[in-house]
N, CA, C, O and CB atoms as a CASP TS submission, in Angstrom:
PFRMAT TS
TARGET T0000
AUTHOR 0000-0000-0000
METHOD Language model
MODEL 1
PARENT N/A
ATOM      1  N   MET     1     199.642 127.972 209.838  1.00  0.00           N
ATOM      2  CA  MET     1     198.929 126.935 209.647  1.00  0.00           C
ATOM      3  C   MET     1     199.438 126.712 208.362  1.00  0.00           C
ATOM      4  O   MET     1     200.113 127.524 207.729  1.00  0.00           O
ATOM      5  CB  MET     1     197.497 127.056 209.833  1.00  0.00           C
ATOM      6  N   THR     2     199.064 125.472 207.948  1.00  0.00           N
ATOM      7  CA  THR     2     199.792 125.112 206.330  1.00  0.00           C
ATOM      8  C   THR     2     197.921 124.489 205.758  1.00  0.00           C
ATOM      9  O   THR     2     197.237 123.780 206.496  1.00  0.00           O
ATOM     10  CB  THR     2     201.684 123.240 206.377  1.00  0.00           C
ATOM     11  N   TYR     3     197.577 124.837 204.739  1.00  0.00           N
ATOM     12  CA  TYR     3     196.728 124.214 203.893  1.00  0.00           C
ATOM     13  C   TYR     3     197.079 123.402 202.747  1.00  0.00           C
ATOM     14  O   TYR     3     197.850 123.535 201.796  1.00  0.00           O
ATOM     15  CB  TYR     3     196.039 125.040 203.502  1.00  0.00           C
ATOM     16  N   VAL     4     196.100 122.337 203.227  1.00  0.00           N
ATOM     17  CA  VAL     4     196.471 120.918 201.964  1.00  0.00           C
ATOM     18  C   VAL     4     194.975 121.319 201.489  1.00  0.00           C
ATOM     19  O   VAL     4     193.898 121.585 202.023  1.00  0.00           O
ATOM     20  CB  VAL     4     196.803 118.692 202.653  1.00  0.00           C
ATOM     21  N   LYS     5     195.601 121.197 199.979  1.00  0.00           N
ATOM     22  CA  LYS     5     194.568 121.172 198.860  1.00  0.00           C
ATOM     23  C   LYS     5     194.349 119.390 198.567  1.00  0.00           C
ATOM     24  O   LYS     5     195.073 118.400 198.664  1.00  0.00           O
ATOM     25  CB  LYS     5     195.258 122.156 197.313  1.00  0.00           C
ATOM     26  N   THR     6     192.904 119.662 198.157  1.00  0.00           N
ATOM     27  CA  THR     6     192.181 118.448 197.875  1.00  0.00           C
ATOM     28  C   THR     6     191.996 118.417 196.352  1.00  0.00           C
ATOM     29  O   THR     6     191.173 119.225 195.922  1.00  0.00           O
ATOM     30  CB  THR     6     190.798 118.389 198.657  1.00  0.00           C
ATOM     31  N   GLN     7     192.573 117.680 195.517  1.00  0.00           N
ATOM     32  CA  GLN     7     192.124 117.668 194.234  1.00  0.00           C
ATOM     33  C   GLN     7     190.996 116.950 194.110  1.00  0.00           C
ATOM     34  O   GLN     7     190.591 116.079 194.880  1.00  0.00           O
ATOM     35  CB  GLN     7     193.014 117.239 193.393  1.00  0.00           C
ATOM     36  N   LEU     8     190.296 117.500 192.712  1.00  0.00           N
ATOM     37  CA  LEU     8     188.563 117.203 192.773  1.00  0.00           C
ATOM     38  C   LEU     8     188.742 116.483 191.239  1.00  0.00           C
ATOM     39  O   LEU     8     189.397 116.905 190.286  1.00  0.00           O
ATOM     40  CB  LEU     8     187.190 118.966 192.880  1.00  0.00           C
ATOM     41  N   LYS     9     187.658 114.847 191.380  1.00  0.00           N
ATOM     42  CA  LYS     9     187.749 114.806 189.867  1.00  0.00           C
ATOM     43  C   LYS     9     186.649 115.491 189.189  1.00  0.00           C
ATOM     44  O   LYS     9     185.753 116.017 189.850  1.00  0.00           O
ATOM     45  CB  LYS     9     187.775 113.407 189.365  1.00  0.00           C
ATOM     46  N   ARG    10     186.660 115.514 188.039  1.00  0.00           N
ATOM     47  CA  ARG    10     185.561 115.892 187.176  1.00  0.00           C
ATOM     48  C   ARG    10     184.371 114.780 186.841  1.00  0.00           C
ATOM     49  O   ARG    10     184.412 114.013 185.879  1.00  0.00           O
ATOM     50  CB  ARG    10     186.214 116.323 185.893  1.00  0.00           C
ATOM     51  N   GLU    11     183.285 114.845 187.841  1.00  0.00           N
ATOM     52  CA  GLU    11     182.836 113.856 187.617  1.00  0.00           C
ATOM     53  C   GLU    11     181.585 113.879 186.618  1.00  0.00           C
ATOM     54  O   GLU    11     180.972 112.883 186.233  1.00  0.00           O
ATOM     55  CB  GLU    11     182.679 113.381 188.757  1.00  0.00           C
ATOM     56  N   ILE    12     181.378 114.951 186.340  1.00  0.00           N
ATOM     57  CA  ILE    12     180.302 115.167 185.457  1.00  0.00           C
ATOM     58  C   ILE    12     181.193 116.653 184.713  1.00  0.00           C
ATOM     59  O   ILE    12     182.111 117.324 185.185  1.00  0.00           O
ATOM     60  CB  ILE    12     178.537 115.411 186.402  1.00  0.00           C
ATOM     61  N   THR    13     180.500 116.765 183.469  1.00  0.00           N
ATOM     62  CA  THR    13     180.677 118.564 182.738  1.00  0.00           C
ATOM     63  C   THR    13     179.621 118.754 182.316  1.00  0.00           C
ATOM     64  O   THR    13     178.961 117.942 181.669  1.00  0.00           O
ATOM     65  CB  THR    13     181.711 118.990 181.425  1.00  0.00           C
ATOM     66  N   ILE    14     179.219 120.151 182.700  1.00  0.00           N
ATOM     67  CA  ILE    14     178.117 120.258 182.330  1.00  0.00           C
ATOM     68  C   ILE    14     178.331 121.704 181.326  1.00  0.00           C
ATOM     69  O   ILE    14     178.661 122.755 181.875  1.00  0.00           O
ATOM     70  CB  ILE    14     177.126 120.229 183.604  1.00  0.00           C
ATOM     71  N   PRO    15     178.137 121.647 180.004  1.00  0.00           N
ATOM     72  CA  PRO    15     178.586 122.459 179.104  1.00  0.00           C
ATOM     73  C   PRO    15     177.832 123.706 178.555  1.00  0.00           C
ATOM     74  O   PRO    15     178.307 124.580 177.830  1.00  0.00           O
ATOM     75  CB  PRO    15     178.855 121.707 178.208  1.00  0.00           C
ATOM     76  N   ALA    16     176.525 123.614 179.057  1.00  0.00           N
ATOM     77  CA  ALA    16     175.471 124.811 178.907  1.00  0.00           C
ATOM     78  C   ALA    16     173.878 124.681 179.455  1.00  0.00           C
ATOM     79  O   ALA    16     173.254 123.639 179.255  1.00  0.00           O
ATOM     80  CB  ALA    16     175.363 125.083 177.334  1.00  0.00           C
ATOM     81  N   ILE    17     173.241 125.886 180.200  1.00  0.00           N
ATOM     82  CA  ILE    17     172.415 125.427 181.020  1.00  0.00           C
ATOM     83  C   ILE    17     171.556 126.084 180.240  1.00  0.00           C
ATOM     84  O   ILE    17     171.786 127.171 179.710  1.00  0.00           O
ATOM     85  CB  ILE    17     172.516 125.598 182.453  1.00  0.00           C
ATOM     86  N   VAL    18     170.329 125.307 180.127  1.00  0.00           N
ATOM     87  CA  VAL    18     169.380 126.221 179.119  1.00  0.00           C
ATOM     88  C   VAL    18     168.629 127.411 180.029  1.00  0.00           C
ATOM     89  O   VAL    18     168.343 128.497 179.525  1.00  0.00           O
ATOM     90  CB  VAL    18     168.064 125.153 178.311  1.00  0.00           C
ATOM     91  N   THR    19     168.307 127.046 181.597  1.00  0.00           N
ATOM     92  CA  THR    19     167.658 127.848 182.181  1.00  0.00           C
ATOM     93  C   THR    19     167.334 127.900 183.790  1.00  0.00           C
ATOM     94  O   THR    19     166.847 126.846 184.198  1.00  0.00           O
ATOM     95  CB  THR    19     166.731 127.778 181.512  1.00  0.00           C
ATOM     96  N   ILE    20     167.482 128.763 184.628  1.00  0.00           N
ATOM     97  CA  ILE    20     167.407 128.690 186.103  1.00  0.00           C
ATOM     98  C   ILE    20     166.421 129.358 186.319  1.00  0.00           C
ATOM     99  O   ILE    20     166.254 130.487 185.858  1.00  0.00           O
ATOM    100  CB  ILE    20     168.481 129.126 186.896  1.00  0.00           C
ATOM    101  N   HIS    21     165.168 128.409 187.471  1.00  0.00           N
ATOM    102  CA  HIS    21     164.380 129.129 187.860  1.00  0.00           C
ATOM    103  C   HIS    21     164.299 128.701 189.416  1.00  0.00           C
ATOM    104  O   HIS    21     164.795 127.727 189.982  1.00  0.00           O
ATOM    105  CB  HIS    21     163.225 129.072 187.008  1.00  0.00           C
ATOM    106  N   TYR    22     163.563 129.683 189.881  1.00  0.00           N
ATOM    107  CA  TYR    22     163.028 129.399 191.475  1.00  0.00           C
ATOM    108  C   TYR    22     161.612 129.592 192.091  1.00  0.00           C
ATOM    109  O   TYR    22     161.029 130.669 192.219  1.00  0.00           O
ATOM    110  CB  TYR    22     163.771 130.258 192.341  1.00  0.00           C
ATOM    111  N   PHE    23     161.294 128.727 192.343  1.00  0.00           N
ATOM    112  CA  PHE    23     159.662 128.803 192.726  1.00  0.00           C
ATOM    113  C   PHE    23     159.398 128.144 193.854  1.00  0.00           C
ATOM    114  O   PHE    23     159.997 127.117 194.171  1.00  0.00           O
ATOM    115  CB  PHE    23     158.681 128.188 191.696  1.00  0.00           C
ATOM    116  N   GLU    24     158.289 128.800 194.691  1.00  0.00           N
ATOM    117  CA  GLU    24     157.787 128.195 195.947  1.00  0.00           C
ATOM    118  C   GLU    24     156.409 128.186 195.902  1.00  0.00           C
ATOM    119  O   GLU    24     155.564 129.076 196.001  1.00  0.00           O
ATOM    120  CB  GLU    24     158.225 128.878 197.169  1.00  0.00           C
ATOM    121  N   TYR    25     156.343 126.592 195.672  1.00  0.00           N
ATOM    122  CA  TYR    25     154.746 125.910 195.071  1.00  0.00           C
ATOM    123  C   TYR    25     154.078 125.672 196.433  1.00  0.00           C
ATOM    124  O   TYR    25     154.679 125.090 197.336  1.00  0.00           O
ATOM    125  CB  TYR    25     154.825 124.151 194.038  1.00  0.00           C
ATOM    126  N   MET    26     152.858 126.119 196.564  1.00  0.00           N
ATOM    127  CA  MET    26     151.809 125.752 197.432  1.00  0.00           C
ATOM    128  C   MET    26     152.060 123.961 197.648  1.00  0.00           C
ATOM    129  O   MET    26     152.600 123.089 196.968  1.00  0.00           O
ATOM    130  CB  MET    26     150.217 126.253 196.661  1.00  0.00           C
ATOM    131  N   LYS    27     151.567 123.986 198.565  1.00  0.00           N
ATOM    132  CA  LYS    27     151.715 122.235 199.513  1.00  0.00           C
ATOM    133  C   LYS    27     151.190 121.119 198.553  1.00  0.00           C
ATOM    134  O   LYS    27     151.706 120.058 198.201  1.00  0.00           O
ATOM    135  CB  LYS    27     150.487 122.051 201.202  1.00  0.00           C
ATOM    136  N   ASP    28     149.965 121.719 198.238  1.00  0.00           N
ATOM    137  CA  ASP    28     149.168 120.570 196.980  1.00  0.00           C
ATOM    138  C   ASP    28     149.319 120.706 195.703  1.00  0.00           C
ATOM    139  O   ASP    28     148.599 120.055 194.946  1.00  0.00           O
ATOM    140  CB  ASP    28     147.679 120.549 196.918  1.00  0.00           C
ATOM    141  N   PHE    29     150.321 121.609 195.194  1.00  0.00           N
ATOM    142  CA  PHE    29     151.252 121.914 193.612  1.00  0.00           C
ATOM    143  C   PHE    29     150.983 120.373 193.244  1.00  0.00           C
ATOM    144  O   PHE    29     150.883 119.470 194.074  1.00  0.00           O
ATOM    145  CB  PHE    29     153.412 122.472 193.701  1.00  0.00           C
ATOM    146  N   ALA    30     150.862 120.209 191.569  1.00  0.00           N
ATOM    147  CA  ALA    30     150.634 119.515 191.288  1.00  0.00           C
ATOM    148  C   ALA    30     151.061 119.722 189.347  1.00  0.00           C
ATOM    149  O   ALA    30     150.466 120.630 188.766  1.00  0.00           O
ATOM    150  CB  ALA    30     149.455 119.337 192.032  1.00  0.00           C
ATOM    151  N   PHE    31     151.975 118.924 188.600  1.00  0.00           N
ATOM    152  CA  PHE    31     152.231 119.343 187.685  1.00  0.00           C
ATOM    153  C   PHE    31     151.554 118.359 186.938  1.00  0.00           C
ATOM    154  O   PHE    31     151.330 117.266 187.458  1.00  0.00           O
ATOM    155  CB  PHE    31     153.449 119.642 187.551  1.00  0.00           C
ATOM    156  N   LYS    32     151.150 118.641 185.619  1.00  0.00           N
ATOM    157  CA  LYS    32     150.351 117.395 185.133  1.00  0.00           C
ATOM    158  C   LYS    32     151.756 116.772 184.043  1.00  0.00           C
ATOM    159  O   LYS    32     151.795 115.601 183.664  1.00  0.00           O
ATOM    160  CB  LYS    32     148.522 117.929 184.135  1.00  0.00           C
ATOM    161  N   GLY    33     152.772 117.764 183.692  1.00  0.00           N
ATOM    162  CA  GLY    33     153.969 116.927 183.198  1.00  0.00           C
ATOM    163  C   GLY    33     154.523 117.755 181.867  1.00  0.00           C
ATOM    164  O   GLY    33     153.943 118.728 181.384  1.00  0.00           O
ATOM    165  N   GLU    34     155.715 117.197 181.387  1.00  0.00           N
ATOM    166  CA  GLU    34     156.086 117.876 180.284  1.00  0.00           C
ATOM    167  C   GLU    34     157.348 116.687 179.967  1.00  0.00           C
ATOM    168  O   GLU    34     157.724 115.752 180.673  1.00  0.00           O
ATOM    169  CB  GLU    34     156.504 119.647 180.585  1.00  0.00           C
ATOM    170  N   SER    35     157.763 117.090 178.767  1.00  0.00           N
ATOM    171  CA  SER    35     159.224 116.499 178.090  1.00  0.00           C
ATOM    172  C   SER    35     159.659 117.268 177.419  1.00  0.00           C
ATOM    173  O   SER    35     158.920 117.963 176.723  1.00  0.00           O
ATOM    174  CB  SER    35     159.284 115.349 177.265  1.00  0.00           C
ATOM    175  N   HIS    36     161.413 117.443 177.396  1.00  0.00           N
ATOM    176  CA  HIS    36     162.029 117.937 176.589  1.00  0.00           C
ATOM    177  C   HIS    36     163.520 117.466 176.022  1.00  0.00           C
ATOM    178  O   HIS    36     163.544 116.254 176.236  1.00  0.00           O
ATOM    179  CB  HIS    36     161.957 118.969 177.034  1.00  0.00           C
ATOM    180  N   ASP    37     164.389 117.734 175.592  1.00  0.00           N
ATOM    181  CA  ASP    37     165.353 116.883 175.147  1.00  0.00           C
ATOM    182  C   ASP    37     166.488 117.458 175.912  1.00  0.00           C
ATOM    183  O   ASP    37     167.518 117.678 175.275  1.00  0.00           O
ATOM    184  CB  ASP    37     165.516 116.812 173.596  1.00  0.00           C
ATOM    185  N   PHE    38     166.460 117.740 177.200  1.00  0.00           N
ATOM    186  CA  PHE    38     167.410 118.364 178.544  1.00  0.00           C
ATOM    187  C   PHE    38     167.189 117.801 179.426  1.00  0.00           C
ATOM    188  O   PHE    38     166.038 117.446 179.681  1.00  0.00           O
ATOM    189  CB  PHE    38     167.308 119.685 179.062  1.00  0.00           C
ATOM    190  N   TRP    39     168.321 117.498 180.274  1.00  0.00           N
ATOM    191  CA  TRP    39     168.419 117.158 181.669  1.00  0.00           C
ATOM    192  C   TRP    39     167.674 117.867 182.249  1.00  0.00           C
ATOM    193  O   TRP    39     167.124 118.749 181.590  1.00  0.00           O
ATOM    194  CB  TRP    39     169.569 117.221 182.254  1.00  0.00           C
ATOM    195  N   GLU    40     167.458 117.781 183.297  1.00  0.00           N
ATOM    196  CA  GLU    40     166.514 118.712 184.191  1.00  0.00           C
ATOM    197  C   GLU    40     167.108 118.406 185.782  1.00  0.00           C
ATOM    198  O   GLU    40     167.241 117.218 186.074  1.00  0.00           O
ATOM    199  CB  GLU    40     164.633 118.221 183.992  1.00  0.00           C
ATOM    200  N   PHE    41     167.451 119.385 186.767  1.00  0.00           N
ATOM    201  CA  PHE    41     167.900 119.308 188.168  1.00  0.00           C
ATOM    202  C   PHE    41     166.764 119.728 188.692  1.00  0.00           C
ATOM    203  O   PHE    41     165.972 120.588 188.307  1.00  0.00           O
ATOM    204  CB  PHE    41     169.136 120.102 188.621  1.00  0.00           C
ATOM    205  N   LEU    42     166.767 118.915 189.767  1.00  0.00           N
ATOM    206  CA  LEU    42     165.393 119.779 190.882  1.00  0.00           C
ATOM    207  C   LEU    42     165.994 120.066 192.234  1.00  0.00           C
ATOM    208  O   LEU    42     166.383 118.977 192.657  1.00  0.00           O
ATOM    209  CB  LEU    42     163.793 118.643 191.317  1.00  0.00           C
ATOM    210  N   TYR    43     166.292 121.143 193.236  1.00  0.00           N
ATOM    211  CA  TYR    43     166.733 121.120 193.995  1.00  0.00           C
ATOM    212  C   TYR    43     166.144 121.678 195.147  1.00  0.00           C
ATOM    213  O   TYR    43     166.348 122.882 195.309  1.00  0.00           O
ATOM    214  CB  TYR    43     167.563 121.361 193.668  1.00  0.00           C
ATOM    215  N   VAL    44     165.371 121.008 196.098  1.00  0.00           N
ATOM    216  CA  VAL    44     164.250 121.318 197.163  1.00  0.00           C
ATOM    217  C   VAL    44     165.257 122.199 198.099  1.00  0.00           C
ATOM    218  O   VAL    44     166.347 121.883 198.576  1.00  0.00           O
ATOM    219  CB  VAL    44     163.448 119.781 198.018  1.00  0.00           C
ATOM    220  N   ASP    45     164.575 123.315 198.189  1.00  0.00           N
ATOM    221  CA  ASP    45     165.087 123.806 199.475  1.00  0.00           C
ATOM    222  C   ASP    45     164.496 123.831 200.868  1.00  0.00           C
ATOM    223  O   ASP    45     165.053 124.146 201.920  1.00  0.00           O
ATOM    224  CB  ASP    45     165.317 124.930 199.275  1.00  0.00           C
ATOM    225  N   LYS    46     162.954 123.338 200.605  1.00  0.00           N
ATOM    226  CA  LYS    46     161.932 123.483 201.550  1.00  0.00           C
ATOM    227  C   LYS    46     160.846 122.835 201.396  1.00  0.00           C
ATOM    228  O   LYS    46     160.111 123.287 200.518  1.00  0.00           O
ATOM    229  CB  LYS    46     161.595 124.604 201.693  1.00  0.00           C
ATOM    230  N   GLY    47     160.306 121.469 202.227  1.00  0.00           N
ATOM    231  CA  GLY    47     159.424 120.682 201.949  1.00  0.00           C
ATOM    232  C   GLY    47     159.782 119.530 200.900  1.00  0.00           C
ATOM    233  O   GLY    47     161.011 119.458 200.877  1.00  0.00           O
ATOM    234  N   ASN    48     159.361 118.830 200.239  1.00  0.00           N
ATOM    235  CA  ASN    48     159.575 117.623 199.397  1.00  0.00           C
ATOM    236  C   ASN    48     159.103 117.813 198.085  1.00  0.00           C
ATOM    237  O   ASN    48     158.739 118.937 197.739  1.00  0.00           O
ATOM    238  CB  ASN    48     158.937 116.439 199.935  1.00  0.00           C
ATOM    239  N   ILE    49     159.061 116.824 197.284  1.00  0.00           N
ATOM    240  CA  ILE    49     159.012 116.663 196.288  1.00  0.00           C
ATOM    241  C   ILE    49     158.734 115.371 195.470  1.00  0.00           C
ATOM    242  O   ILE    49     159.592 114.527 195.729  1.00  0.00           O
ATOM    243  CB  ILE    49     159.808 117.132 196.153  1.00  0.00           C
ATOM    244  N   LEU    50     157.706 114.891 194.460  1.00  0.00           N
ATOM    245  CA  LEU    50     157.952 113.171 194.383  1.00  0.00           C
ATOM    246  C   LEU    50     158.115 113.665 192.412  1.00  0.00           C
ATOM    247  O   LEU    50     157.355 114.408 191.790  1.00  0.00           O
ATOM    248  CB  LEU    50     156.006 111.652 195.170  1.00  0.00           C
ATOM    249  N   VAL    51     158.990 113.148 192.037  1.00  0.00           N
ATOM    250  CA  VAL    51     159.250 113.276 190.348  1.00  0.00           C
ATOM    251  C   VAL    51     158.935 111.840 189.942  1.00  0.00           C
ATOM    252  O   VAL    51     159.315 110.808 190.495  1.00  0.00           O
ATOM    253  CB  VAL    51     161.012 113.754 189.803  1.00  0.00           C
ATOM    254  N   ARG    52     158.311 111.955 189.071  1.00  0.00           N
ATOM    255  CA  ARG    52     157.985 110.832 187.971  1.00  0.00           C
ATOM    256  C   ARG    52     158.633 110.832 186.307  1.00  0.00           C
ATOM    257  O   ARG    52     159.242 111.824 185.907  1.00  0.00           O
ATOM    258  CB  ARG    52     156.361 110.927 187.821  1.00  0.00           C
ATOM    259  N   ALA    53     158.484 109.950 185.658  1.00  0.00           N
ATOM    260  CA  ALA    53     159.090 109.694 184.660  1.00  0.00           C
ATOM    261  C   ALA    53     158.192 108.714 183.955  1.00  0.00           C
ATOM    262  O   ALA    53     157.746 107.716 184.522  1.00  0.00           O
ATOM    263  CB  ALA    53     160.384 109.308 184.955  1.00  0.00           C
ATOM    264  N   ALA    54     157.974 108.983 182.874  1.00  0.00           N
ATOM    265  CA  ALA    54     156.619 107.911 182.036  1.00  0.00           C
ATOM    266  C   ALA    54     157.353 106.430 182.179  1.00  0.00           C
ATOM    267  O   ALA    54     156.658 105.501 182.592  1.00  0.00           O
ATOM    268  CB  ALA    54     156.265 108.349 179.854  1.00  0.00           C
ATOM    269  N   ASP    55     158.345 106.258 181.943  1.00  0.00           N
ATOM    270  CA  ASP    55     158.329 104.825 182.325  1.00  0.00           C
ATOM    271  C   ASP    55     158.647 104.313 184.212  1.00  0.00           C
ATOM    272  O   ASP    55     158.826 103.173 184.641  1.00  0.00           O
ATOM    273  CB  ASP    55     159.609 104.200 181.250  1.00  0.00           C
ATOM    274  N   ASP    56     158.624 105.369 184.838  1.00  0.00           N
ATOM    275  CA  ASP    56     158.563 104.622 185.946  1.00  0.00           C
ATOM    276  C   ASP    56     157.653 105.537 187.110  1.00  0.00           C
ATOM    277  O   ASP    56     158.020 105.989 188.195  1.00  0.00           O
ATOM    278  CB  ASP    56     160.118 104.248 186.374  1.00  0.00           C
ATOM    279  N   PHE    57     156.394 105.608 186.458  1.00  0.00           N
ATOM    280  CA  PHE    57     155.197 106.158 186.952  1.00  0.00           C
ATOM    281  C   PHE    57     154.698 105.332 188.500  1.00  0.00           C
ATOM    282  O   PHE    57     154.203 105.937 189.451  1.00  0.00           O
ATOM    283  CB  PHE    57     154.054 105.981 185.659  1.00  0.00           C
ATOM    284  N   ALA    58     154.932 104.030 188.467  1.00  0.00           N
ATOM    285  CA  ALA    58     155.017 103.512 189.757  1.00  0.00           C
ATOM    286  C   ALA    58     155.790 104.040 190.983  1.00  0.00           C
ATOM    287  O   ALA    58     156.923 104.521 190.975  1.00  0.00           O
ATOM    288  CB  ALA    58     155.415 102.412 189.567  1.00  0.00           C
ATOM    289  N   GLU    59     154.775 103.821 192.286  1.00  0.00           N
ATOM    290  CA  GLU    59     155.443 104.919 193.163  1.00  0.00           C
ATOM    291  C   GLU    59     156.843 104.080 193.405  1.00  0.00           C
ATOM    292  O   GLU    59     157.690 104.821 193.903  1.00  0.00           O
ATOM    293  CB  GLU    59     154.481 105.376 194.752  1.00  0.00           C
ATOM    294  N   SER    60     157.316 102.733 193.188  1.00  0.00           N
ATOM    295  CA  SER    60     158.732 102.305 193.488  1.00  0.00           C
ATOM    296  C   SER    60     159.694 102.688 192.697  1.00  0.00           C
ATOM    297  O   SER    60     160.861 102.613 193.079  1.00  0.00           O
ATOM    298  CB  SER    60     158.886 101.033 193.529  1.00  0.00           C
ATOM    299  N   GLY    61     159.442 103.057 191.743  1.00  0.00           N
ATOM    300  CA  GLY    61     160.847 104.157 190.630  1.00  0.00           C
ATOM    301  C   GLY    61     160.179 105.188 190.432  1.00  0.00           C
ATOM    302  O   GLY    61     159.901 105.416 189.254  1.00  0.00           O
ATOM    303  N   ALA    62     159.691 106.159 191.478  1.00  0.00           N
ATOM    304  CA  ALA    62     159.812 107.405 191.523  1.00  0.00           C
ATOM    305  C   ALA    62     160.761 107.979 192.427  1.00  0.00           C
ATOM    306  O   ALA    62     161.106 107.385 193.449  1.00  0.00           O
ATOM    307  CB  ALA    62     158.726 107.841 191.709  1.00  0.00           C
ATOM    308  N   VAL    63     161.203 109.106 192.104  1.00  0.00           N
ATOM    309  CA  VAL    63     162.248 109.874 193.086  1.00  0.00           C
ATOM    310  C   VAL    63     161.555 111.122 194.161  1.00  0.00           C
ATOM    311  O   VAL    63     160.682 111.901 193.780  1.00  0.00           O
ATOM    312  CB  VAL    63     163.450 110.687 191.992  1.00  0.00           C
ATOM    313  N   PHE    64     162.177 111.116 195.635  1.00  0.00           N
ATOM    314  CA  PHE    64     161.310 111.207 196.219  1.00  0.00           C
ATOM    315  C   PHE    64     162.350 111.996 196.709  1.00  0.00           C
ATOM    316  O   PHE    64     163.427 111.403 196.757  1.00  0.00           O
ATOM    317  CB  PHE    64     160.498 110.231 196.740  1.00  0.00           C
ATOM    318  N   ALA    65     162.353 113.491 197.197  1.00  0.00           N
ATOM    319  CA  ALA    65     163.307 114.301 197.332  1.00  0.00           C
ATOM    320  C   ALA    65     162.586 115.714 198.824  1.00  0.00           C
ATOM    321  O   ALA    65     161.555 116.385 198.781  1.00  0.00           O
ATOM    322  CB  ALA    65     163.644 114.883 195.476  1.00  0.00           C
ATOM    323  N   ASP    66     163.503 115.668 199.753  1.00  0.00           N
ATOM    324  CA  ASP    66     163.493 116.437 200.838  1.00  0.00           C
ATOM    325  C   ASP    66     164.071 117.228 200.746  1.00  0.00           C
ATOM    326  O   ASP    66     164.870 117.268 199.811  1.00  0.00           O
ATOM    327  CB  ASP    66     163.717 116.081 201.768  1.00  0.00           C
ATOM    328  N   ALA    67     163.985 118.213 201.606  1.00  0.00           N
ATOM    329  CA  ALA    67     164.711 119.639 202.017  1.00  0.00           C
ATOM    330  C   ALA    67     166.369 119.645 201.492  1.00  0.00           C
ATOM    331  O   ALA    67     166.874 118.634 201.982  1.00  0.00           O
ATOM    332  CB  ALA    67     164.665 119.828 203.910  1.00  0.00           C
ATOM    333  N   ALA    68     167.049 120.143 200.958  1.00  0.00           N
ATOM    334  CA  ALA    68     168.656 120.208 200.925  1.00  0.00           C
ATOM    335  C   ALA    68     168.568 118.508 200.129  1.00  0.00           C
ATOM    336  O   ALA    68     169.020 117.538 200.737  1.00  0.00           O
ATOM    337  CB  ALA    68     169.679 120.416 202.926  1.00  0.00           C
ATOM    338  N   GLN    69     168.071 118.394 199.036  1.00  0.00           N
ATOM    339  CA  GLN    69     168.257 117.110 198.297  1.00  0.00           C
ATOM    340  C   GLN    69     167.727 117.295 197.115  1.00  0.00           C
ATOM    341  O   GLN    69     167.006 118.293 197.108  1.00  0.00           O
ATOM    342  CB  GLN    69     167.685 115.925 198.893  1.00  0.00           C
ATOM    343  N   GLY    70     167.802 116.598 195.840  1.00  0.00           N
ATOM    344  CA  GLY    70     167.847 116.988 194.581  1.00  0.00           C
ATOM    345  C   GLY    70     167.751 115.797 193.810  1.00  0.00           C
ATOM    346  O   GLY    70     168.518 114.844 193.944  1.00  0.00           O
ATOM    347  N   ALA    71     166.649 115.859 192.867  1.00  0.00           N
ATOM    348  CA  ALA    71     166.313 115.037 192.109  1.00  0.00           C
ATOM    349  C   ALA    71     166.950 115.160 190.398  1.00  0.00           C
ATOM    350  O   ALA    71     166.454 116.211 189.990  1.00  0.00           O
ATOM    351  CB  ALA    71     164.903 115.121 192.322  1.00  0.00           C
ATOM    352  N   GLY    72     167.644 114.672 189.481  1.00  0.00           N
ATOM    353  CA  GLY    72     167.807 115.118 187.973  1.00  0.00           C
ATOM    354  C   GLY    72     166.831 113.592 187.194  1.00  0.00           C
ATOM    355  O   GLY    72     166.602 112.437 187.555  1.00  0.00           O
ATOM    356  N   ARG    73     166.562 114.272 186.229  1.00  0.00           N
ATOM    357  CA  ARG    73     165.682 113.660 185.244  1.00  0.00           C
ATOM    358  C   ARG    73     166.321 113.679 183.879  1.00  0.00           C
ATOM    359  O   ARG    73     166.956 114.716 183.689  1.00  0.00           O
ATOM    360  CB  ARG    73     164.338 114.371 185.204  1.00  0.00           C
ATOM    361  N   LYS    74     166.334 112.806 182.851  1.00  0.00           N
ATOM    362  CA  LYS    74     167.298 112.583 181.930  1.00  0.00           C
ATOM    363  C   LYS    74     166.538 113.189 180.713  1.00  0.00           C
ATOM    364  O   LYS    74     165.384 112.782 180.579  1.00  0.00           O
ATOM    365  CB  LYS    74     167.774 111.036 181.824  1.00  0.00           C
ATOM    366  N   GLY    75     167.054 114.213 179.685  1.00  0.00           N
ATOM    367  CA  GLY    75     165.825 114.433 178.745  1.00  0.00           C
ATOM    368  C   GLY    75     165.141 113.485 177.759  1.00  0.00           C
ATOM    369  O   GLY    75     165.678 112.393 177.569  1.00  0.00           O
ATOM    370  N   GLY    76     163.956 113.804 177.081  1.00  0.00           N
ATOM    371  CA  GLY    76     163.156 113.205 176.014  1.00  0.00           C
ATOM    372  C   GLY    76     162.282 111.785 176.975  1.00  0.00           C
ATOM    373  O   GLY    76     162.175 110.576 176.772  1.00  0.00           O
ATOM    374  N   ARG    77     161.917 112.486 177.777  1.00  0.00           N
ATOM    375  CA  ARG    77     161.237 111.322 178.821  1.00  0.00           C
ATOM    376  C   ARG    77     160.202 112.488 179.642  1.00  0.00           C
ATOM    377  O   ARG    77     160.549 113.332 180.468  1.00  0.00           O
ATOM    378  CB  ARG    77     162.676 110.336 180.134  1.00  0.00           C
ATOM    379  N   PHE    78     158.656 112.172 179.037  1.00  0.00           N
ATOM    380  CA  PHE    78     157.825 112.573 179.718  1.00  0.00           C
ATOM    381  C   PHE    78     157.690 112.558 181.117  1.00  0.00           C
ATOM    382  O   PHE    78     157.472 111.395 181.457  1.00  0.00           O
ATOM    383  CB  PHE    78     157.093 112.185 179.311  1.00  0.00           C
ATOM    384  N   GLN    79     157.724 113.422 182.222  1.00  0.00           N
ATOM    385  CA  GLN    79     157.766 113.912 183.585  1.00  0.00           C
ATOM    386  C   GLN    79     156.845 114.746 184.144  1.00  0.00           C
ATOM    387  O   GLN    79     156.244 115.619 183.518  1.00  0.00           O
ATOM    388  CB  GLN    79     158.790 114.484 183.773  1.00  0.00           C
ATOM    389  N   THR    80     156.708 114.492 185.373  1.00  0.00           N
ATOM    390  CA  THR    80     155.684 115.139 186.411  1.00  0.00           C
ATOM    391  C   THR    80     156.702 115.432 187.528  1.00  0.00           C
ATOM    392  O   THR    80     157.744 114.790 187.657  1.00  0.00           O
ATOM    393  CB  THR    80     154.308 114.067 186.955  1.00  0.00           C
ATOM    394  N   VAL    81     156.356 116.363 188.260  1.00  0.00           N
ATOM    395  CA  VAL    81     156.684 116.684 189.469  1.00  0.00           C
ATOM    396  C   VAL    81     154.999 116.981 190.507  1.00  0.00           C
ATOM    397  O   VAL    81     155.054 117.299 191.694  1.00  0.00           O
ATOM    398  CB  VAL    81     157.796 118.090 189.222  1.00  0.00           C
TER
END
């Protein structure tokens, strides 16, 4: 059998990682928020999350992620999960 290689494009480059955490929160967990100068990426392995930033606190601007989905937030903005 012949295997065919697929060349990938570098869509993003991540030069450093600040930290990696794994948490299992209770269903009623709510985080009051924080701000930092780096991007934050969240991956949901079970359940779902609602992520909001200071400039999109309206429900229409929030990011909702279900299991097997993720969300990213730009640094320098106050955000809640």
